[in-house]
C-alpha positions in Angstrom: -4.9 9.0 7.6 -7.8 11.0 6.2 -9.9 10.5 3.1 -9.3 13.1 0.4 -11.9 14.1 -2.1 -10.5 14.4 -5.6 -12.3 15.8 -8.6 -11.3 13.9 -11.8 -11.9 15.3 -15.2 -12.5 13.0 -18.2 -9.9 13.2 -20.9 -11.4 12.2 -24.2 -9.8 9.3 -25.8 -8.0 10.1 -29.1 -7.7 7.7 -32.0 -4.7 6.0 -30.4 -6.5 5.5 -27.0 -8.8 2.6 -26.5 -10.8 4.1 -23.7 -11.1 7.4 -22.0 -9.0 8.3 -18.9 -9.4 10.7 -16.0 -7.0 13.4 -14.7 -7.1 14.8 -11.2 -8.1 18.5 -11.4 -8.9 19.5 -7.8 -8.3 18.0 -4.3 -10.0 18.7 -1.0 -7.4 17.1 1.4 -8.4 15.8 4.8 -5.2 15.2 6.8 -7.0 15.6 10.1 -9.8 13.1 9.5 -12.5 15.7 9.6 -14.8 13.8 7.2 -14.4 10.5 9.0 -15.2 12.2 12.3 -18.3 13.7 10.9 -19.4 10.5 9.3 -19.1 8.7 12.7 -21.9 11.0 14.0 -24.4 10.2 11.2 -23.4 6.8 9.9 -26.1 4.2 10.0 -28.9 6.7 10.5 -30.2 6.2 6.9 -29.6 9.8 6.0 -26.2 9.3 4.2 -26.4 6.1 2.3 -23.8 7.2 -0.3 -21.3 8.4 2.3 -22.0 5.4 4.5 -20.2 3.3 1.8 -17.0 5.3 2.2 -14.1 3.1 3.2 -11.4 4.7 5.2 -8.9 2.4 3.6 -10.2 2.3 0.1 -11.9 4.4 -2.6 -15.5 5.6 -3.2 -16.3 6.8 -6.7 -19.2 9.3 -7.1 -20.2 10.1 -10.7 -21.8 13.3 -11.8 -25.2 11.7 -11.8 -24.9 11.1 -8.0 -23.8 14.6 -7.2 -27.2 15.8 -6.1 -27.5 13.0 -3.6 -24.0 13.7 -2.3 -24.8 17.4 -1.9 -27.9 16.5 0.1 -25.8 14.2 2.3 -23.3 16.9 2.9 -26.1 19.0 4.3 -26.7 16.2 6.8 -23.1 16.4 7.8 -23.4 20.2 8.2 -26.2 19.7 10.8 -23.8 17.8 13.1 -20.7 20.0 12.4 -19.4 21.6 15.6 -16.1 23.1 14.9 -15.2 25.8 12.4 -12.8 23.4 10.7 -15.7 21.0 10.1 -17.9 23.6 8.7 -15.1 24.8 6.4 -14.4 21.2 5.2 -18.0 20.7 4.3 -18.1 24.0 2.5 -15.1 23.0 0.4 -16.6 19.6 -0.4 -19.8 21.2 -1.4 -17.9 23.4 -3.9 -16.3 20.3 -5.4 -19.7 18.6 -5.7 -21.2 21.7 -7.4 -18.5 21.5 -10.0 -19.8 18.0 -10.8 -23.3 19.5 -11.2 -22.0 22.1 -13.6 -19.6 19.8 -15.6 -20.9 16.4 -16.5 -17.5 14.9 -17.6 -16.2 14.7 -14.1 -16.3 12.4 -11.1 -15.3 12.6 -7.5 -13.3 9.9 -5.8 -12.9 9.7 -2.1 -9.4 8.3 -1.7 -7.9 7.0 1.5 -4.3 8.1 2.3 
């Protein structure tokens, strides 16, 4: 029951739409709870305030404006990563976050299974 990171892209509202909507464009799946295991090692230390809000049963939305903070917090997770699978998961998450830095009409949602 992992927490997947999903990159959503803004779809501009046309004349028939009242408000814009988002479409999933990329997913970093976490079926083995790698992210949650990493967060247990750093949670509450004050270094990952954004990720500390992650709910393993809910959703955490990170907009493009918060992407630099999220990237910094992923570096904190990288410091405690032990297994190659953990390092690879952080690398894939960082790539997703960098897409947010490059494209402002996206957001990342951490979604529980």
